[in-house]
Every structure is written in C-alpha cells, then in structure tokens.
C-alpha positions in Angstrom: 0.0 0.0 0.0 1.2 3.5 -0.8 1.6 6.2 1.8 -0.7 9.2 1.6 1.1 12.5 1.8 -0.8 15.8 2.4 1.3 18.9 1.9 0.1 22.4 2.8 1.9 25.3 1.1 1.5 29.0 2.1 1.6 31.8 -0.4 4.1 31.1 -3.3 6.4 29.0 -1.1 7.9 26.0 -2.9 8.5 24.1 0.3 5.5 23.0 2.3 4.7 24.6 5.6 3.2 21.3 6.8 3.5 17.7 5.6 1.3 14.9 6.9 2.2 11.3 6.1 -0.2 8.4 6.6 1.5 5.1 6.2 -0.2 2.8 3.7 -0.4 -0.1 6.2 -2.7 1.8 8.5 -4.6 4.0 6.1 -7.9 2.1 6.5 -7.7 2.4 10.3 -6.6 6.0 10.1 -9.5 6.9 7.8 -12.0 5.4 10.2 -10.7 7.7 12.9 -11.2 10.9 10.9 -14.1 13.0 12.3 -17.2 13.2 10.1 -16.8 17.0 10.0 -13.4 16.6 8.5 -14.6 14.0 5.9 -17.4 16.5 4.9 -14.9 19.3 4.6 -12.8 17.2 2.3 -15.9 16.3 0.2 -16.6 20.0 -0.1 -13.2 20.4 -1.7 -13.8 17.5 -4.0 -11.7 15.0 -2.0 -13.3 11.6 -1.3 -11.5 9.9 1.6 -12.9 6.4 0.7 -11.5 6.7 -2.8 -8.0 7.7 -1.5 -8.1 4.6 0.8 -9.1 2.4 -2.2 -6.4 3.9 -4.5 -3.7 3.4 -1.8 -4.2 -0.3 -2.0 -3.5 -0.3 -5.8 0.3 -0.8 -6.3 0.1 1.0 -9.7 -1.5 4.1 -8.2 1.0 6.8 -7.2 1.6 10.5 -7.7 -0.6 13.6 -7.2 -4.3 12.9 -6.7 -5.6 16.3 -6.0 -4.4 19.9 -5.6 -6.7 22.5 -3.9 -5.9 26.2 -4.1 -7.5 28.6 -1.7 -6.7 32.0 -3.1 -8.4 33.9 -0.3 -6.2 32.2 2.4 -3.2 31.9 0.1 -2.9 28.2 0.7 -2.4 25.2 -1.6 -3.0 21.6 -0.4 -1.6 18.7 -2.4 -2.7 15.1 -1.7 -0.6 12.4 -3.2 0.2 8.7 -3.0 3.9 7.8 -2.6 
C-alpha cells in the first residue's frame, strides 16, 4: 500500500509549511478515525477519503491525486500517493 502525503503550502512557497504522512499499512484504520466534520470538509473540496483509501491499495496508483488552491487564504493543499 502507498503512503498518503498531504502537503500544505503557504503563499508562493515552494517548500510545504506542513506535511502529513499516513503510512499505507494503516490508512484504513486512520481513515476510520477521521471525524465526520473533516470528511465532509474534504468532500466540499472534491476529495473523497474512501477513494483515497481504495487507491492506496493499488500498487500501480501513485503520484498527485488532487491539488486544492484557496486564493483567499493563500494556501495550496496537495494530496498524493507515494
């Protein structure tokens, strides 16, 4: 299983301000612990947590899954499988 990486960039920074890594071996357990509010917030941004879990089990799936830019906050969030 691939690790899920979530990187948060501020402004035009090339280096992320925050990086979260969820090891592939525990992604199903970790996903079940995510609060419903957070899952709904992800959905509003077009990110389906269940789909990320499913893709992480596919050895051929890797790379950037989604990139969300919030121009008001000046943030960019990148979710990828590595």
